[in-house]
C-alpha positions, 0 to 999 in steps of 0.5 A, spaced: 191 284 402 191 283 409 194 288 414 201 286 416 200 282 423 194 278 421 195 272 425 192 265 424 194 260 429 201 261 431 203 264 424 203 271 422 200 271 415 201 276 409 197 275 403 200 276 396 199 275 389 206 274 388 212 279 385 208 285 382 201 282 382 203 276 378 203 269 379 210 265 381 213 259 379 213 254 385 221 254 385 221 262 385 215 262 391 220 260 396 225 265 394 220 271 394 218 269 401 225 269 403 226 276 400 220 279 402 220 285 407 213 288 409 212 293 413 219 293 415 218 286 417 223 281 414 223 273 416 218 271 412 218 264 409 214 259 405 208 255 409 208 248 408 202 244 405 199 243 412 200 250 414 197 252 408 191 248 409 189 251 416 187 257 411 181 253 408 174 254 411 170 248 410 164 251 413 164 256 407 160 254 401 164 250 395 168 255 391 169 259 396 173 255 401 178 260 403 178 263 410 174 270 410 180 274 411 183 272 405 181 275 398 178 269 394 182 266 388 180 261 383 187 259 382 191 255 387 197 257 392 204 254 392 206 251 399 213 250 400 212 242 401 216 238 395 212 232 393 215 226 395 214 222 388 219 228 385 221 233 390 226 237 385 220 238 380 214 237 384 211 241 390 204 241 393 199 247 393 192 248 396 186 250 392 181 254 395 175 253 391 174 246 393 179 246 399 183 241 397 191 240 396 194 237 390 201 237 387 204 240 380 210 241 377 214 247 380 215 250 373 207 252 373 205 259 376 200 260 381 199 264 387 204 265 393 202 266 401 208 267 406 208 266 413 213 268 419 
């Protein structure tokens, strides 16, 4: 986990595995970020897919394309960006194995990363 206050670009990043160390559904991810208080700081939100893609490091080897400051995870991370084809049921996520983005149904459980 990052120390509170770590910055990438204009954003303060908090890396988390979700509520209680579990993955969260796409629908619950935004609520988790909105309700998060970390080190006395509130005002967290769910990043867009564009913001989340800034944490991909393509200079790292295939299978480890997350910026070195984060724990690498084999599971994707939810973004707060709905997929245009079905915005109520699909959202974009970012996978760090290959440094790519894709969308999936919001009922699936993946990791969450919050920004402020």
